[in-house]
C-alpha positions in Angstrom: -39.1 172.5 135.2 -39.2 170.7 131.8 -40.0 172.8 128.7 -43.5 171.8 127.5 -44.0 171.1 123.8 -47.4 170.6 122.1 -47.2 168.5 119.0 -50.2 168.9 116.6 -49.7 166.0 114.2 -52.0 163.4 112.7 -49.5 160.9 111.4 -48.8 158.4 114.1 -45.2 157.6 113.0 -44.2 161.3 112.9 -45.8 161.8 116.3 -44.0 158.8 117.7 -40.6 160.0 116.4 -41.1 163.6 117.6 -42.4 162.5 121.0 -39.5 160.0 121.4 -36.8 162.6 120.6 -38.3 165.2 122.9 -39.0 163.0 125.9 -35.6 161.3 125.7 -34.1 164.8 125.9 -36.0 166.2 128.8 -39.1 167.8 127.3 -42.6 167.3 128.5 -44.8 166.4 125.5 -48.5 166.7 124.9 -50.1 166.0 121.5 -53.3 166.4 119.4 -54.1 164.8 116.1 -56.2 167.5 114.6 -56.2 171.3 114.5 -59.2 171.9 116.7 -58.0 169.6 119.4 -54.6 171.2 119.2 -56.0 174.7 119.7 -58.0 173.5 122.7 -55.0 171.8 124.3 -52.9 174.9 123.8 -55.5 177.0 125.5 -55.9 174.7 128.5 -52.3 173.9 129.1 -50.2 176.7 127.5 -47.0 175.1 126.1 -43.6 176.6 125.7 -43.4 175.6 122.0 -45.9 174.2 119.5 -44.8 171.8 116.7 -47.4 172.1 114.0 -48.0 169.9 111.0 -49.6 171.8 108.1 -51.6 169.0 106.5 -54.1 168.2 109.2 -57.7 167.0 109.3 -60.5 169.4 110.2 -58.3 172.6 110.0 -55.1 172.9 108.1 -52.0 174.1 110.0 -52.2 177.6 108.5 -55.7 178.1 110.0 -54.5 176.6 113.3 -51.6 179.0 113.5 -53.9 182.0 112.7 -56.3 180.8 115.4 -53.6 180.3 118.0 -52.3 183.8 117.4 -55.7 185.2 118.2 -55.6 183.8 121.8 -53.9 186.3 124.0 -52.1 183.8 126.3 -50.7 182.0 123.2 -49.7 185.0 121.1 -46.0 184.8 122.1 -45.7 181.0 122.1 -43.3 179.9 119.2 -45.1 177.8 116.6 -42.8 175.7 114.4 -44.3 174.3 111.2 -43.0 170.8 110.8 -44.2 169.8 107.3 -43.5 168.0 104.1 -44.7 171.1 102.2 -41.4 172.2 100.7 -42.3 173.9 97.5 -41.2 177.5 96.8 -43.4 179.8 98.9 -44.5 177.2 101.4 -42.2 178.4 104.1 -43.3 182.0 103.6 -47.0 180.9 103.7 -46.4 179.2 107.1 -44.6 182.3 108.5 -47.3 184.6 107.2 -50.0 182.5 108.9 -48.3 183.0 112.3 -45.6 180.4 112.5 -42.3 181.4 114.0 -40.2 178.8 112.2 -40.2 176.0 109.7 -38.7 172.5 109.6 -39.1 170.3 106.6 -40.1 166.6 106.9 -38.7 164.1 107.1 -36.9 165.6 110.1 -33.3 164.7 110.7 -33.1 163.2 114.2 -29.5 164.3 114.5 -30.3 168.0 114.0 -33.9 168.3 115.1 -33.2 169.2 118.8 -30.7 172.0 117.8 -33.3 173.3 115.3 -35.9 173.8 118.1 -33.5 174.7 120.9 -33.2 178.3 119.5 -36.8 178.9 120.5 -36.1 178.3 124.2 -34.2 180.4 126.6 -31.0 178.5 127.3 -31.8 178.0 130.9 -35.0 176.1 130.0 -33.3 173.3 128.0 -30.1 173.2 129.9 -28.2 173.4 126.6 
C-alpha cells in the first residue's frame, strides 16, 4: 500500500511541485489549500504524513498543528512544517506547536524525498 501524504499548502506552484515529487515516487497524495480544510481532510482520511505550510489562509500552520494534535487518531501522525519562515526561532515555534519536523522553502527536489523518508517505516516507502 502506498504511503499517504496530506499536503496543506495554499500556493499552487508549491503544491504542484510537492505533489509531483511525491506521486512520481510512489506516494498517494491528498491536498487542502487552507488550514480548516486540511484538518477536516486529515480527520476523514488519516494520512501517514502531513506536509504543512505555516503561512495559510483562515488558520496559520501553528494553529493547524495544535488542532491536529488534539484529534486522537491524528496524534501520532508526523507533521512536517514546509515553510519559508526561516528566522531564528521559527523552527522551534513550529516544533512547539506540534510539528514533528521542519523543512525550509524553497525545497530542494534532490534532497526532499530523503528528508521526509525518515518519518516512514522503511517497509512503507521501499527505500
